[in-house]
C-alpha positions as a Python dict, from the first residue, in 0.01 Angstrom:
ca = {
    (1, 'M'): (0, 0, 0),
    (2, 'V'): (-257, -150, -237),
    (3, 'Y'): (-579, -345, -188),
    (4, 'F'): (-634, -657, -398),
    (5, 'L'): (-998, -749, -464),
    (6, 'T'): (-1106, -1104, -545),
    (7, 'H'): (-1431, -1301, -552),
    (8, 'T'): (-1453, -1671, -469),
    (9, 'R'): (-1744, -1912, -497),
    (10, 'K'): (-1808, -2283, -510),
    (11, 'A'): (-1858, -2404, -864),
    (12, 'E'): (-1971, -2744, -993),
    (13, 'K'): (-1837, -3065, -838),
    (14, 'N'): (-1685, -2891, -533),
    (15, 'L'): (-1450, -2682, -745),
    (16, 'I'): (-1362, -2331, -633),
    (17, 'E'): (-1391, -2049, -885),
    (18, 'R'): (-1188, -1734, -813),
    (19, 'K'): (-1203, -1411, -1006),
    (20, 'Y'): (-938, -1143, -969),
    (21, 'I'): (-1128, -817, -994),
    (22, 'G'): (-862, -556, -944),
    (23, 'I'): (-611, -362, -742),
    (24, 'C'): (-718, -41, -569),
    (25, 'S'): (-515, 235, -409),
    (26, 'T'): (-742, 271, -104),
    (27, 'L'): (-966, 48, 103),
    (28, 'E'): (-1258, 280, 28),
    (29, 'K'): (-1214, 233, -347),
    (30, 'A'): (-1200, -145, -304),
    (31, 'E'): (-1521, -137, -100),
    (32, 'E'): (-1687, 76, -370),
    (33, 'K'): (-1590, -187, -628),
    (34, 'V'): (-1754, -455, -414),
    (35, 'Q'): (-2077, -252, -408),
    (36, 'E'): (-2057, -216, -787),
    (37, 'Y'): (-1985, -583, -862),
    (38, 'V'): (-2232, -730, -612),
    (39, 'K'): (-2511, -611, -846),
    (40, 'Y'): (-2378, -804, -1148),
    (41, 'E'): (-2517, -1138, -1255),
    (42, 'G'): (-2316, -1421, -1105),
    (43, 'F'): (-2189, -1210, -816),
    (44, 'E'): (-2526, -1125, -659),
    (45, 'R'): (-2584, -1490, -568),
    (46, 'F'): (-2258, -1498, -369),
    (47, 'P'): (-2229, -1157, -197),
    (48, 'N'): (-2005, -1295, 77),
    (49, 'G'): (-1745, -1418, -171),
    (50, 'F'): (-1564, -1085, -196),
    (51, 'K'): (-1227, -1051, -24),
    (52, 'I'): (-1004, -749, 7),
    (53, 'K'): (-642, -816, 95),
    (54, 'K'): (-396, -541, 181),
    (55, 'Y'): (-41, -555, 45),
    (56, 'I'): (239, -324, 151),
    (57, 'I'): (454, -263, -156),
    (58, 'D'): (689, 6, -26),
    (59, 'G'): (955, -74, 226),
    (60, 'K'): (1287, -239, 285),
    (61, 'K'): (1370, -561, 107),
    (62, 'D'): (1412, -739, 439),
    (63, 'N'): (1057, -643, 543),
    (64, 'R'): (836, -956, 552),
    (65, 'E'): (548, -751, 413),
    (66, 'F'): (750, -634, 112),
    (67, 'K'): (584, -731, -216),
    (68, 'K'): (660, -659, -578),
    (69, 'V'): (367, -578, -799),
    (70, 'Y'): (382, -629, -1175),
    (71, 'L'): (88, -521, -1387),
    (72, 'L'): (43, -666, -1731),
    (73, 'G'): (-169, -481, -1979),
}
């Protein structure tokens, strides 16, 4: 299981701006990242824009929750 952290806010002309912040191994680590990023310029004006989504990455291929995760570096 991993936790995917994003931040979304309304930008100019009703556009949505989304930043992909990272993938964490625990919910606690994802919440710590939120507390870190909420202090940064650009994020502090939109503290409610953070979202943490849980993905189950281990399991059977016929499991609806099964996801593949590819990290590019």
